[in-house]
Biopython code that builds the backbone (N, CA, C, O; Angstrom):
import numpy as np
from Bio.PDB.StructureBuilder import StructureBuilder

atoms = [
    (1, "UNK", "N", (0.794, -1.058, -0.232)),
    (1, "UNK", "CA", (-0.115, -0.266, 0.292)),
    (1, "UNK", "C", (1.155, 1.340, -0.460)),
    (1, "UNK", "O", (2.354, 1.087, -0.577)),
    (2, "UNK", "N", (0.708, 2.541, -0.788)),
    (2, "UNK", "CA", (1.444, 3.352, -0.570)),
    (2, "UNK", "C", (1.467, 4.508, 0.239)),
    (2, "UNK", "O", (0.388, 5.098, 0.176)),
    (3, "UNK", "N", (2.485, 5.180, 1.146)),
    (3, "UNK", "CA", (1.921, 5.533, 2.063)),
    (3, "UNK", "C", (1.280, 6.811, 1.655)),
    (3, "UNK", "O", (1.071, 7.205, 0.508)),
    (4, "UNK", "N", (1.031, 7.335, 2.672)),
    (4, "UNK", "CA", (-0.097, 9.024, 2.294)),
    (4, "UNK", "C", (0.822, 9.686, 1.991)),
    (4, "UNK", "O", (1.993, 9.526, 2.333)),
    (5, "UNK", "N", (0.298, 10.641, 1.198)),
    (5, "UNK", "CA", (1.272, 12.108, 0.470)),
    (5, "UNK", "C", (0.549, 12.808, 1.924)),
    (5, "UNK", "O", (-0.562, 12.651, 2.430)),
    (6, "UNK", "N", (1.800, 13.687, 2.335)),
    (6, "UNK", "CA", (1.574, 14.816, 3.595)),
    (6, "UNK", "C", (0.804, 16.195, 2.550)),
    (6, "UNK", "O", (1.096, 16.597, 1.424)),
    (7, "UNK", "N", (-0.440, 16.699, 3.694)),
    (7, "UNK", "CA", (-1.351, 17.377, 2.950)),
    (7, "UNK", "C", (0.022, 18.706, 3.122)),
    (7, "UNK", "O", (-0.363, 19.313, 2.122)),
    (8, "UNK", "N", (0.653, 19.143, 3.370)),
    (8, "UNK", "CA", (1.458, 19.857, 3.811)),
    (8, "UNK", "C", (1.909, 20.482, 1.939)),
    (8, "UNK", "O", (1.522, 21.437, 1.266)),
    (9, "UNK", "N", (3.111, 19.081, 1.636)),
    (9, "UNK", "CA", (3.397, 18.908, 0.202)),
    (9, "UNK", "C", (2.492, 18.898, -0.834)),
    (9, "UNK", "O", (2.646, 19.643, -1.802)),
    (10, "UNK", "N", (1.338, 17.950, -0.716)),
    (10, "UNK", "CA", (0.127, 18.472, -1.765)),
    (10, "UNK", "C", (-0.552, 19.465, -2.478)),
    (10, "UNK", "O", (-0.703, 19.807, -3.651)),
    (11, "UNK", "N", (-1.150, 20.039, -0.603)),
    (11, "UNK", "CA", (-0.880, 22.011, -1.102)),
    (11, "UNK", "C", (-0.048, 23.326, -1.911)),
    (11, "UNK", "O", (-0.474, 24.401, -2.333)),
    (12, "UNK", "N", (1.657, 22.567, -1.914)),
    (12, "UNK", "CA", (2.473, 23.588, -1.874)),
    (12, "UNK", "C", (2.156, 23.196, -3.047)),
    (12, "UNK", "O", (1.760, 24.018, -3.874)),
    (13, "UNK", "N", (2.308, 21.374, -3.457)),
    (13, "UNK", "CA", (2.668, 21.688, -5.139)),
    (13, "UNK", "C", (1.731, 21.775, -5.862)),
    (13, "UNK", "O", (1.904, 21.605, -7.069)),
    (14, "UNK", "N", (0.516, 22.051, -5.375)),
    (14, "UNK", "CA", (-0.528, 22.505, -6.309)),
    (14, "UNK", "C", (-0.634, 24.689, -6.024)),
    (14, "UNK", "O", (-1.227, 25.560, -6.660)),
    (15, "UNK", "N", (0.188, 24.734, -4.897)),
    (15, "UNK", "CA", (0.518, 26.285, -5.811)),
    (15, "UNK", "C", (1.968, 26.544, -6.249)),
    (15, "UNK", "O", (2.428, 27.681, -6.348)),
    (16, "UNK", "N", (2.696, 25.367, -6.516)),
    (16, "UNK", "CA", (3.680, 26.009, -7.371)),
    (16, "UNK", "C", (2.377, 25.086, -9.038)),
    (16, "UNK", "O", (1.950, 25.901, -9.856)),
    (17, "UNK", "N", (2.222, 24.499, -9.120)),
    (17, "UNK", "CA", (1.276, 24.489, -9.963)),
    (17, "UNK", "C", (1.093, 25.431, -10.581)),
    (17, "UNK", "O", (1.760, 25.789, -11.552)),
    (18, "UNK", "N", (0.336, 25.874, -10.202)),
    (18, "UNK", "CA", (-1.077, 26.955, -10.213)),
    (18, "UNK", "C", (-0.284, 28.424, -10.468)),
    (18, "UNK", "O", (-0.908, 29.369, -10.952)),
    (19, "UNK", "N", (1.217, 28.547, -10.085)),
    (19, "UNK", "CA", (1.703, 29.692, -10.464)),
    (19, "UNK", "C", (2.442, 29.085, -11.761)),
    (19, "UNK", "O", (2.741, 29.985, -12.545)),
    (20, "UNK", "N", (2.732, 28.083, -12.101)),
    (20, "UNK", "CA", (3.551, 27.831, -13.653)),
    (20, "UNK", "C", (2.428, 28.012, -14.884)),
    (20, "UNK", "O", (2.604, 28.676, -15.905)),
    (21, "UNK", "N", (1.002, 27.108, -14.459)),
    (21, "UNK", "CA", (0.586, 27.041, -15.595)),
    (21, "UNK", "C", (-0.615, 28.653, -15.720)),
    (21, "UNK", "O", (-1.166, 28.749, -16.816)),
    (22, "UNK", "N", (-1.001, 29.925, -14.545)),
    (22, "UNK", "CA", (-1.182, 30.631, -14.928)),
    (22, "UNK", "C", (0.382, 31.857, -15.598)),
    (22, "UNK", "O", (0.170, 33.047, -15.363)),
    (23, "UNK", "N", (1.149, 31.681, -16.009)),
    (23, "UNK", "CA", (2.413, 31.827, -17.651)),
    (23, "UNK", "C", (2.035, 30.967, -17.973)),
    (23, "UNK", "O", (1.040, 31.210, -17.291)),
    (24, "UNK", "N", (1.769, 29.908, -18.477)),
    (24, "UNK", "CA", (1.871, 28.921, -19.718)),
    (24, "UNK", "C", (2.634, 28.353, -20.232)),
    (24, "UNK", "O", (2.805, 28.290, -21.450)),
    (25, "UNK", "N", (3.665, 27.462, -18.800)),
    (25, "UNK", "CA", (4.680, 27.220, -19.043)),
    (25, "UNK", "C", (4.053, 26.198, -18.792)),
    (25, "UNK", "O", (2.896, 26.146, -18.374)),
    (26, "UNK", "N", (5.310, 24.633, -19.205)),
    (26, "UNK", "CA", (5.588, 23.276, -19.186)),
    (26, "UNK", "C", (6.712, 23.136, -18.476)),
    (26, "UNK", "O", (7.868, 23.545, -18.585)),
    (27, "UNK", "N", (6.043, 22.386, -17.631)),
    (27, "UNK", "CA", (6.831, 21.708, -16.451)),
    (27, "UNK", "C", (8.618, 21.426, -16.443)),
    (27, "UNK", "O", (9.420, 21.191, -15.539)),
    (28, "UNK", "N", (8.805, 21.677, -18.786)),
    (28, "UNK", "CA", (9.948, 21.369, -19.080)),
    (28, "UNK", "C", (10.678, 22.952, -18.639)),
    (28, "UNK", "O", (11.749, 23.178, -18.075)),
    (29, "UNK", "N", (9.629, 23.891, -19.145)),
    (29, "UNK", "CA", (10.178, 25.471, -18.868)),
    (29, "UNK", "C", (10.785, 25.349, -17.422)),
    (29, "UNK", "O", (11.896, 25.087, -16.961)),
    (30, "UNK", "N", (9.436, 25.687, -16.873)),
    (30, "UNK", "CA", (10.108, 25.533, -15.754)),
    (30, "UNK", "C", (10.875, 24.916, -14.869)),
    (30, "UNK", "O", (11.240, 25.611, -13.921)),
    (31, "UNK", "N", (11.183, 23.948, -14.897)),
    (31, "UNK", "CA", (12.472, 23.107, -15.528)),
    (31, "UNK", "C", (13.839, 23.928, -15.089)),
    (31, "UNK", "O", (14.672, 23.931, -14.182)),
    (32, "UNK", "N", (13.577, 24.519, -16.135)),
    (32, "UNK", "CA", (15.246, 24.829, -16.763)),
    (32, "UNK", "C", (15.576, 26.496, -16.595)),
    (32, "UNK", "O", (16.617, 27.147, -16.681)),
    (33, "UNK", "N", (14.160, 26.851, -16.311)),
    (33, "UNK", "CA", (14.120, 28.428, -15.909)),
    (33, "UNK", "C", (15.161, 28.179, -14.449)),
    (33, "UNK", "O", (16.212, 28.783, -14.234)),
    (34, "UNK", "N", (14.681, 27.376, -13.770)),
    (34, "UNK", "CA", (14.943, 26.944, -11.762)),
    (34, "UNK", "C", (16.156, 26.111, -11.800)),
    (34, "UNK", "O", (16.631, 25.554, -10.810)),
    (35, "UNK", "N", (16.678, 26.049, -13.116)),
    (35, "UNK", "CA", (17.533, 24.573, -12.976)),
    (35, "UNK", "C", (17.746, 23.286, -11.764)),
    (35, "UNK", "O", (18.606, 22.927, -10.960)),
    (36, "UNK", "N", (16.184, 22.817, -12.278)),
    (36, "UNK", "CA", (16.304, 21.831, -11.659)),
    (36, "UNK", "C", (15.860, 20.284, -12.663)),
    (36, "UNK", "O", (16.038, 20.525, -13.857)),
    (37, "UNK", "N", (15.474, 19.190, -12.477)),
    (37, "UNK", "CA", (15.120, 18.205, -13.522)),
    (37, "UNK", "C", (13.480, 18.483, -13.546)),
    (37, "UNK", "O", (12.763, 19.075, -12.739)),
    (38, "UNK", "N", (13.137, 17.713, -14.990)),
    (38, "UNK", "CA", (11.589, 18.088, -15.053)),
    (38, "UNK", "C", (11.040, 16.904, -13.801)),
    (38, "UNK", "O", (10.266, 17.470, -13.030)),
    (39, "UNK", "N", (11.201, 15.841, -13.541)),
    (39, "UNK", "CA", (10.651, 14.891, -13.358)),
    (39, "UNK", "C", (10.675, 15.424, -11.774)),
    (39, "UNK", "O", (9.732, 14.975, -11.122)),
    (40, "UNK", "N", (11.784, 16.497, -10.873)),
    (40, "UNK", "CA", (11.450, 16.115, -10.157)),
    (40, "UNK", "C", (10.612, 17.685, -10.233)),
    (40, "UNK", "O", (10.123, 18.358, -9.326)),
    (41, "UNK", "N", (10.637, 17.762, -10.715)),
    (41, "UNK", "CA", (8.835, 19.238, -10.864)),
    (41, "UNK", "C", (7.549, 18.415, -11.047)),
    (41, "UNK", "O", (6.457, 18.604, -10.512)),
    (42, "UNK", "N", (7.897, 17.510, -11.877)),
    (42, "UNK", "CA", (6.762, 16.730, -11.696)),
    (42, "UNK", "C", (6.116, 16.082, -9.882)),
    (42, "UNK", "O", (5.185, 16.445, -9.163)),
    (43, "UNK", "N", (7.252, 14.942, -9.740)),
    (43, "UNK", "CA", (7.473, 15.200, -8.243)),
    (43, "UNK", "C", (6.640, 16.199, -7.216)),
    (43, "UNK", "O", (5.584, 16.054, -6.601)),
    (44, "UNK", "N", (7.789, 17.494, -7.332)),
    (44, "UNK", "CA", (7.005, 18.537, -6.814)),
    (44, "UNK", "C", (5.143, 19.121, -6.713)),
    (44, "UNK", "O", (4.654, 19.748, -5.774)),
    (45, "UNK", "N", (4.841, 18.930, -7.249)),
    (45, "UNK", "CA", (3.427, 19.410, -8.066)),
    (45, "UNK", "C", (2.536, 18.320, -7.210)),
    (45, "UNK", "O", (1.500, 18.640, -6.629)),
    (46, "UNK", "N", (3.257, 16.565, -7.215)),
    (46, "UNK", "CA", (1.915, 15.876, -6.974)),
    (46, "UNK", "C", (2.170, 15.598, -5.687)),
    (46, "UNK", "O", (1.996, 14.399, -5.472)),
    (47, "UNK", "N", (2.503, 16.190, -4.759)),
    (47, "UNK", "CA", (2.592, 16.213, -3.850)),
    (47, "UNK", "C", (4.139, 15.058, -3.112)),
    (47, "UNK", "O", (4.750, 14.856, -2.062)),
    (48, "UNK", "N", (4.107, 14.727, -4.188)),
    (48, "UNK", "CA", (5.080, 12.777, -4.088)),
    (48, "UNK", "C", (6.822, 13.429, -3.027)),
    (48, "UNK", "O", (7.281, 12.737, -2.119)),
    (49, "UNK", "N", (7.497, 14.850, -3.466)),
    (49, "UNK", "CA", (8.696, 15.515, -3.235)),
    (49, "UNK", "C", (8.478, 16.481, -2.431)),
    (49, "UNK", "O", (7.500, 17.223, -2.515)),
    (50, "UNK", "N", (9.437, 16.568, -1.513)),
    (50, "UNK", "CA", (9.952, 17.126, -0.181)),
    (50, "UNK", "C", (10.940, 17.726, -0.941)),
    (50, "UNK", "O", (11.911, 17.095, -1.359)),
    (51, "UNK", "N", (10.716, 19.179, -1.195)),
    (51, "UNK", "CA", (11.450, 20.481, -1.465)),
    (51, "UNK", "C", (12.174, 20.857, -0.331)),
    (51, "UNK", "O", (11.664, 21.142, 0.752)),
    (52, "UNK", "N", (13.978, 20.853, -0.720)),
    (52, "UNK", "CA", (15.106, 21.738, 0.292)),
    (52, "UNK", "C", (13.881, 23.399, 0.229)),
    (52, "UNK", "O", (12.822, 23.677, -0.335)),
    (53, "UNK", "N", (14.733, 24.025, 1.055)),
    (53, "UNK", "CA", (14.131, 25.801, 1.011)),
    (53, "UNK", "C", (15.292, 25.804, -0.263)),
    (53, "UNK", "O", (14.721, 26.185, -1.285)),
    (54, "UNK", "N", (16.489, 25.551, -0.475)),
    (54, "UNK", "CA", (17.064, 25.827, -1.573)),
    (54, "UNK", "C", (16.355, 25.093, -2.970)),
    (54, "UNK", "O", (16.585, 25.909, -3.862)),
    (55, "UNK", "N", (15.901, 24.395, -3.332)),
    (55, "UNK", "CA", (14.371, 24.014, -4.451)),
    (55, "UNK", "C", (13.672, 25.625, -4.440)),
    (55, "UNK", "O", (13.699, 26.499, -5.307)),
    (56, "UNK", "N", (12.922, 25.596, -2.807)),
    (56, "UNK", "CA", (11.877, 26.359, -2.734)),
    (56, "UNK", "C", (11.738, 27.737, -3.301)),
    (56, "UNK", "O", (10.741, 28.293, -3.759)),
    (57, "UNK", "N", (13.235, 28.251, -3.134)),
    (57, "UNK", "CA", (13.654, 29.679, -3.542)),
    (57, "UNK", "C", (14.106, 29.573, -5.199)),
    (57, "UNK", "O", (13.844, 30.244, -6.197)),
    (58, "UNK", "N", (14.766, 28.597, -4.980)),
    (58, "UNK", "CA", (15.023, 28.551, -7.001)),
    (58, "UNK", "C", (12.915, 28.523, -8.058)),
    (58, "UNK", "O", (12.489, 28.705, -9.199)),
    (59, "UNK", "N", (12.466, 28.251, -6.972)),
    (59, "UNK", "CA", (10.944, 28.302, -8.042)),
    (59, "UNK", "C", (11.114, 29.296, -7.653)),
    (59, "UNK", "O", (11.862, 30.104, -8.202)),
    (60, "UNK", "N", (10.532, 29.495, -6.700)),
    (60, "UNK", "CA", (10.375, 31.127, -5.833)),
    (60, "UNK", "C", (10.708, 32.172, -7.473)),
    (60, "UNK", "O", (9.857, 32.793, -8.109)),
    (61, "UNK", "N", (12.082, 32.064, -7.758)),
    (61, "UNK", "CA", (12.456, 32.524, -8.886)),
    (61, "UNK", "C", (12.463, 33.086, -9.978)),
    (61, "UNK", "O", (12.629, 34.123, -10.620)),
    (62, "UNK", "N", (12.136, 31.648, -9.958)),
    (62, "UNK", "CA", (11.785, 31.426, -10.994)),
    (62, "UNK", "C", (10.919, 31.402, -11.855)),
    (62, "UNK", "O", (10.971, 31.373, -13.084)),
    (63, "UNK", "N", (9.672, 31.424, -10.748)),
    (63, "UNK", "CA", (8.224, 31.509, -11.028)),
    (63, "UNK", "C", (7.745, 33.660, -10.467)),
    (63, "UNK", "O", (6.673, 34.266, -10.492)),
    (64, "UNK", "N", (9.034, 34.060, -10.091)),
    (64, "UNK", "CA", (8.609, 35.744, -9.866)),
    (64, "UNK", "C", (7.793, 35.928, -8.858)),
    (64, "UNK", "O", (7.431, 37.094, -8.704)),
    (65, "UNK", "N", (7.385, 35.140, -8.114)),
    (65, "UNK", "CA", (6.556, 34.919, -7.020)),
    (65, "UNK", "C", (8.339, 34.876, -5.396)),
    (65, "UNK", "O", (9.568, 34.829, -5.333)),
    (66, "UNK", "N", (7.362, 34.925, -4.706)),
    (66, "UNK", "CA", (7.809, 34.942, -3.259)),
    (66, "UNK", "C", (7.780, 33.675, -2.279)),
    (66, "UNK", "O", (6.817, 32.986, -2.615)),
    (67, "UNK", "N", (8.382, 33.162, -1.319)),
    (67, "UNK", "CA", (8.317, 32.347, -1.138)),
    (67, "UNK", "C", (7.238, 31.634, -0.278)),
    (67, "UNK", "O", (7.062, 30.416, -0.239)),
    (68, "UNK", "N", (6.614, 32.484, 0.335)),
    (68, "UNK", "CA", (5.257, 32.911, 0.818)),
    (68, "UNK", "C", (4.332, 32.303, 0.794)),
    (68, "UNK", "O", (3.657, 31.488, 1.422)),
    (69, "UNK", "N", (4.460, 33.294, -0.779)),
    (69, "UNK", "CA", (2.602, 32.437, -1.550)),
    (69, "UNK", "C", (3.422, 31.589, -2.045)),
    (69, "UNK", "O", (2.658, 30.727, -1.611)),
    (70, "UNK", "N", (4.315, 30.936, -2.580)),
    (70, "UNK", "CA", (4.286, 29.305, -2.936)),
    (70, "UNK", "C", (4.054, 28.275, -1.750)),
    (70, "UNK", "O", (3.904, 27.068, -1.940)),
    (71, "UNK", "N", (4.041, 28.862, -0.554)),
    (71, "UNK", "CA", (3.572, 28.175, 0.992)),
    (71, "UNK", "C", (2.689, 28.416, 1.419)),
    (71, "UNK", "O", (2.429, 28.086, 2.576)),
    (72, "UNK", "N", (1.700, 29.228, 0.505)),
    (72, "UNK", "CA", (0.487, 29.212, 0.850)),
    (72, "UNK", "C", (-0.564, 28.209, 1.619)),
    (72, "UNK", "O", (-0.803, 27.206, 0.946)),
    (73, "UNK", "N", (-1.291, 28.267, 2.973)),
    (73, "UNK", "CA", (-2.558, 27.165, 3.276)),
    (73, "UNK", "C", (-1.324, 25.718, 3.528)),
    (73, "UNK", "O", (-1.690, 24.757, 4.204)),
    (74, "UNK", "N", (-0.399, 25.738, 3.121)),
    (74, "UNK", "CA", (0.299, 24.278, 3.175)),
    (74, "UNK", "C", (0.705, 24.756, 5.489)),
    (74, "UNK", "O", (1.620, 24.188, 6.085)),
    (75, "UNK", "N", (-0.303, 25.883, 6.239)),
    (75, "UNK", "CA", (-0.364, 25.444, 7.846)),
    (75, "UNK", "C", (-1.141, 24.247, 8.503)),
    (75, "UNK", "O", (-2.319, 24.358, 8.843)),
    (76, "UNK", "N", (-0.247, 22.841, 8.697)),
    (76, "UNK", "CA", (-1.720, 21.762, 9.570)),
    (76, "UNK", "C", (-2.798, 23.067, 10.320)),
    (76, "UNK", "O", (-3.811, 22.748, 10.943)),
]
sb = StructureBuilder()
sb.init_structure("model")
sb.init_model(0)
sb.init_chain("A")
sb.init_seg("    ")
for serial, (resi, resn, name, xyz) in enumerate(atoms, 1):
    if name == "N":
        sb.init_residue(resn, " ", resi, " ")
    sb.init_atom(name, np.array(xyz, "f"), 0.0, 1.0, " ", f" {name:<3s}", serial, name[0])
structure = sb.get_structure()
């Protein structure tokens, strides 16, 4: 049985996906701009990955938003 995803990671991934789609970017485009692998972006958006603060910062810079915006709604 697969492990349940942490709701905080799911919400963070939803926030990343929303910002990416607002810019009409593919996961590949975001990955290139953030200097990350596309499969890692996919894992983040699905809530399957727990990104470090460095990765979160790369994503916020690439998406031209703040870390706090990407973290909205993740509090328990």
